[in-house]
C-alpha positions in Angstrom: 0.0 0.0 0.0 1.4 3.4 -1.0 0.8 6.5 1.0 0.9 10.1 -0.4 2.2 11.6 2.9 3.3 10.3 6.3 0.0 11.8 7.7 -2.0 9.3 5.6 -0.6 6.2 7.3 -2.4 4.1 9.9 0.4 4.7 12.4 -0.2 8.5 12.1 -3.8 7.8 12.6 -3.1 5.8 15.8 -1.0 8.8 17.1 -3.8 11.2 16.2 -6.3 9.0 18.1 -4.1 8.9 21.2 -3.7 12.7 21.2 -7.4 13.3 20.7 -8.2 10.9 23.6 -5.6 12.6 25.9 -7.1 16.0 25.0 -10.6 14.8 25.8 -9.4 13.1 29.0 -7.4 16.2 30.2 -10.3 18.5 29.6 -12.7 16.3 31.5 -10.3 15.6 34.3 -9.4 19.3 34.7 -13.1 20.1 35.1 -13.1 18.0 38.2 -9.6 18.4 39.6 -8.0 21.4 37.9 -4.4 20.8 39.1 -3.9 17.2 38.0 -2.7 15.9 34.6 -3.7 12.8 32.8 -0.3 11.3 33.6 -0.6 12.1 37.3 -4.0 10.6 37.5 -2.8 7.5 35.7 0.1 7.2 38.1 -2.2 7.6 41.2 -4.4 4.8 39.9 -1.4 2.5 39.2 0.1 3.1 42.7 -3.4 2.5 44.2 -3.9 -0.8 42.4 -0.5 -2.3 42.0 2.8 -2.6 44.0 5.2 -1.3 41.4 8.6 0.4 41.5 9.2 3.8 40.1 10.9 2.2 37.0 7.9 -0.2 36.5 5.5 2.8 36.7 7.6 4.6 34.1 7.3 1.7 31.7 3.6 1.4 32.3 2.9 5.0 31.5 5.5 5.2 28.6 7.7 7.8 30.4 11.5 7.8 30.9 12.7 7.6 34.5 13.6 11.3 34.7 10.1 12.3 33.7 8.6 9.9 36.2 10.9 11.3 38.9 9.7 14.9 38.1 6.0 13.9 38.0 6.3 12.1 41.3 8.1 15.0 42.9 5.2 17.3 41.8 2.7 14.8 43.2 4.6 14.7 46.5 4.5 18.5 46.6 0.7 18.5 46.0 0.4 16.0 48.8 -1.1 13.3 46.6 1.6 10.8 47.6 4.1 10.1 50.3 7.5 8.6 49.8 9.4 6.5 52.3 13.0 5.6 51.7 14.0 2.0 52.6 16.4 2.0 55.6 18.3 -1.1 54.3 18.6 0.0 50.7 18.5 3.8 50.2 17.9 3.3 46.4 14.4 1.8 47.2 11.4 3.9 48.1 7.8 3.1 48.8 5.1 5.4 47.3 1.8 5.6 49.1 -1.3 7.5 48.2 -2.4 10.1 50.7 -6.0 10.8 51.7 -6.1 13.6 49.2 -4.8 11.3 46.5 -7.5 8.7 47.4 -10.2 11.4 47.2 -9.0 12.5 43.8 -9.2 8.9 42.5 -12.7 8.6 43.8 -13.6 11.9 42.0 -12.0 10.8 38.8 -13.3 7.3 38.5 -16.6 8.3 36.9 -14.8 10.8 34.6 -12.4 8.1 33.4 -15.4 5.8 32.8 -17.2 8.5 30.9 -14.1 9.3 28.8 -13.9 5.7 27.7 -17.6 5.6 26.9 -17.3 8.7 24.8 -14.2 7.4 22.9 -15.7 3.9 22.3 -19.3 5.0 21.8 -19.9 3.6 18.3 -17.7 0.6 18.6 -19.1 -2.9 19.2 -17.5 -5.4 21.5 -16.3 -7.2 18.4 -14.8 -3.9 17.0 -13.0 -3.4 20.3 -11.7 -6.9 20.4 -10.5 -6.8 16.8 -8.8 -3.4 17.3 -7.1 -4.6 20.5 -5.8 -7.7 18.5 -4.5 -5.6 15.6 -2.8 -3.1 17.9 -1.2 -6.0 19.8 0.1 -7.4 16.5 1.7 -4.0 15.6 3.3 -3.8 19.0 4.7 -7.3 18.8 6.1 -6.6 15.3 7.8 -3.5 16.6 9.2 -5.2 19.7 10.6 -8.2 17.9 12.4 -6.0 15.3 13.9 -3.5 17.8 16.8 -3.8 20.1 
């Protein structure tokens, strides 16, 4: 298949879709909690549901370690999180959600659900399953051909 421009490729379309969804999400999240970003909300939810290291969180949200460190520092300053350094290994730290962080998650859960409903509104369960499978194939193609 030949494309006239890079913006007419399916990969460009995927990127455009992600950016449109992030804009929608940020707009709706900001209407409930004005001083939180999509990334911060995602990190709060991950920390709430899973026991992950800072590096693992960075991988899950597709951020480099330096970016995650900055985001977490902001979240500590906003009192969304607390950080406790391990006495035995100073390189390890435990992140915990504060009461303010828990309240934010509670406020955002319906917004996140609504964002997904809006984005997937006209898609059937079969469409979603097929899309997920196709995106998974693209991801696997890229992973097996990168170093």
